[in-house]
C-alpha positions in Angstrom: -112.2 10.8 -36.0 -115.0 11.9 -38.3 -117.2 14.9 -37.9 -120.8 13.7 -38.3 -124.2 15.5 -38.4 -127.3 13.5 -37.3 -130.6 15.2 -37.8 -132.9 14.7 -34.8 -130.9 12.7 -32.4 -133.3 12.7 -29.5 -135.6 9.8 -30.3 -135.0 6.1 -31.0 -133.2 5.5 -34.3 -131.5 8.9 -34.6 -130.6 8.9 -30.9 -129.1 5.4 -31.2 -127.1 6.4 -34.3 -125.8 9.6 -32.6 -124.7 7.8 -29.5 -123.3 4.9 -31.5 -120.8 7.2 -33.3 -120.1 9.3 -30.2 -119.1 6.1 -28.4 -116.8 5.2 -31.3 -115.0 8.5 -30.7 -116.4 10.5 -33.5 -117.3 14.2 -33.2 -121.1 14.1 -33.5 -123.4 17.0 -33.9 -127.1 16.7 -33.6 -129.6 19.0 -35.3 -132.8 19.6 -33.4 -135.0 22.1 -31.6 -133.7 21.2 -28.1 -137.1 20.1 -26.8 -135.9 16.7 -25.4 -132.8 15.5 -23.6 -129.8 15.3 -25.9 -127.8 12.1 -26.7 -124.8 11.5 -24.6 -121.4 12.7 -26.0 -122.8 14.9 -28.8 -122.8 18.6 -29.6 -126.2 20.3 -30.1 -126.9 22.6 -33.1 -130.2 24.1 -32.0 -132.4 24.9 -35.0 -135.7 23.9 -36.7 -134.6 22.0 -39.8 -137.3 23.8 -41.8 -135.8 27.2 -40.9 -132.0 26.7 -40.9 -130.8 30.0 -42.4 -126.9 30.0 -42.3 -126.5 28.0 -39.1 -124.8 25.0 -41.0 -123.0 27.0 -43.6 -119.6 27.1 -42.0 -119.5 23.5 -40.8 -117.6 20.8 -42.7 -119.0 17.3 -42.1 -117.5 14.0 -43.2 -120.9 12.3 -42.9 -124.5 13.5 -42.8 -127.1 11.0 -41.5 -130.6 12.3 -42.2 -134.0 11.0 -41.0 -135.9 13.3 -43.4 -139.6 12.5 -43.9 -140.3 14.6 -47.1 -138.6 15.9 -50.2 -138.9 19.4 -48.7 -136.9 18.2 -45.7 -134.1 17.0 -47.9 -134.0 20.1 -50.1 -133.9 22.5 -47.2 -131.1 20.6 -45.5 -129.1 20.4 -48.7 -129.7 24.1 -49.3 -128.4 24.9 -45.8 -125.4 22.6 -45.7 -121.9 23.8 -46.3 -119.2 21.2 -47.2 -120.0 17.5 -46.6 -118.7 14.1 -47.6 -121.1 11.2 -47.5 -124.9 11.5 -47.0 -127.1 8.7 -45.7 -130.9 9.0 -45.8 -132.8 6.8 -43.4 -135.8 5.9 -45.5 -138.2 3.0 -44.8 -139.5 -0.3 -46.2 -142.8 1.6 -46.3 -141.8 2.7 -49.8 -142.7 -0.9 -51.0 -146.3 -1.8 -51.7 -147.8 -4.2 -49.2 -148.4 -6.6 -52.1 -144.7 -6.9 -52.9 -143.0 -10.2 -52.0 -141.0 -10.2 -48.8 -138.3 -9.9 -47.9 -138.0 -6.7 -49.9 -134.9 -6.3 -52.1 -133.3 -3.2 -53.5 -134.7 -3.9 -57.0 -138.2 -4.5 -55.8 -140.7 -1.9 -57.3 -141.6 0.9 -55.0 -145.0 2.5 -54.8 -147.9 3.4 -52.5 -148.6 1.2 -49.5 -152.2 1.2 -48.3 -151.1 0.6 -44.7 -148.5 3.4 -44.5 -150.2 5.9 -46.8 -148.5 9.3 -47.1 -145.6 8.3 -44.8 -144.5 5.8 -47.5 -145.1 8.1 -50.5 -143.3 11.0 -48.8 -140.3 8.8 -48.2 -140.3 7.9 -51.9 -140.2 11.6 -52.8 -137.5 12.2 -50.2 -135.4 9.5 -51.8 -135.9 11.0 -55.3 -135.1 14.5 -54.1 -131.8 13.3 -52.6 -130.7 11.1 -55.6 -131.4 14.0 -58.0 -129.3 16.4 -56.1 -126.7 14.1 -54.6 -126.3 11.0 -56.8 -123.7 9.4 -54.6 -125.8 9.5 -51.5 -126.7 6.3 -49.6 -130.3 5.3 -48.9 -131.2 2.8 -46.2 -134.7 1.2 -46.1 -135.1 -0.5 -42.7 -138.2 -2.6 -41.7 -140.0 -2.4 -38.4 -137.4 -1.6 -35.8 -137.5 -2.1 -32.1 -135.2 -2.0 -29.1 -134.1 0.3 -26.3 -135.4 3.9 -26.6 -138.2 2.8 -28.9 -140.9 5.5 -28.6 -143.7 3.5 -30.3 -145.5 0.9 -28.2 -145.9 -1.6 -31.0 -143.5 -4.6 -31.0 -143.1 -4.1 -27.2 -146.8 -4.6 -26.8 -146.5 -8.1 -28.3 -143.5 -9.0 -26.3 -145.1 -7.8 -23.1 -148.2 -9.9 -23.8 -146.1 -12.9 -24.5 -144.0 -12.6 -21.4 -147.1 -12.1 -19.2 -149.0 -14.9 -20.8 -151.7 -12.6 -22.1 -153.6 -13.1 -25.4 -152.9 -10.9 -28.3 -154.6 -11.1 -31.7 -153.1 -11.3 -35.2 -154.8 -9.9 -38.3 -157.2 -12.1 -40.2 -156.2 -15.8 -40.0 -152.8 -15.1 -38.5 -150.9 -16.1 -41.6 -149.7 -12.6 -42.5 -146.0 -11.9 -42.1 -143.7 -8.9 -41.7 -140.1 -8.1 -41.4 -138.5 -6.6 -38.3 -135.2 -6.1 -36.7 -133.4 -4.5 -33.7 -132.3 -0.9 -34.1 -128.8 -1.9 -32.9 -128.5 -5.0 -35.2 -129.7 -3.1 -38.3 -127.4 -0.1 -37.9 -124.3 -2.0 -37.0 -124.8 -4.3 -40.0 -125.0 -1.2 -42.2 -121.8 0.2 -40.8 -119.9 -3.1 -41.1 -121.0 -3.6 -44.7 -120.6 -0.1 -46.0 -117.0 -0.5 -47.1 -117.7 -3.7 -49.1 -120.8 -2.7 -51.2 -121.3 -1.7 -54.8 -124.7 0.0 -54.6 -126.1 3.1 -53.0 -129.3 1.5 -52.0 -129.7 -1.0 -49.2 -132.9 -2.8 -48.1 -132.6 -4.1 -44.6 -134.6 -7.1 -43.4 -134.8 -10.6 -42.3 -133.8 -13.5 -44.5 -137.4 -14.7 -44.4 -140.4 -12.5 -43.6 -141.1 -14.1 -40.2 -140.6 -11.0 -38.1 -138.0 -12.9 -36.1 -135.9 -9.8 -35.5 -132.7 -11.3 -36.9 -131.8 -8.3 -39.1 -129.6 -8.9 -42.1 -129.0 -7.3 -45.4 -130.7 -8.5 -48.6 -128.2 -6.5 -50.6 -125.1 -4.3 -50.3 -125.0 -0.7 -49.1 -122.5 1.2 -51.0 -119.0 2.4 -51.7 -115.5 1.5 -50.6 -115.3 4.4 -48.2 -115.4 3.8 -44.5 -118.6 5.2 -42.9 
């Protein structure tokens, strides 16, 4: 059994991850302000991640899974943590420019994305902050994700329209493409591949940018250690 810290843990991806490990029998702590219902089977560490003080100092975690948005988020958490083993940052495919060929690969150049704006550039800075301070950390760059507990009415809108026979409109001439995947499929593929990879960076996406939702890795995650 591993002791795992998940930042957030109450909404969509972080909630799915927290409950996934709890159901596997791991000792999962979630770090949040306790403003929403907590994930099943976890232990709450109630705090604002930007004002942590010494609340984490005496914990020892085998794995930290962080959904940080900014470099400051990463730095403050690293400053506050005591002992920990592996660290995974959930980044985003928004770090790739919209002009980059899809599906994105780990070696694809990163840079500003006019659609995602500051969200993407902040994720880039968060990645850099982490790799500078924790070179062995893992970084995951998922695409659009959907599934149970999704708190953004985006993919579900398209699915609802299709199932009800309602029209919905695609941008421009309809030929644009994107990459998407289910939250469950993306995360479980990460976990299964973690022990076999040779890199600390993993871009997650479909084999072709059709938005079909069949999530697969375009490259390895990292390390021979079990996550």
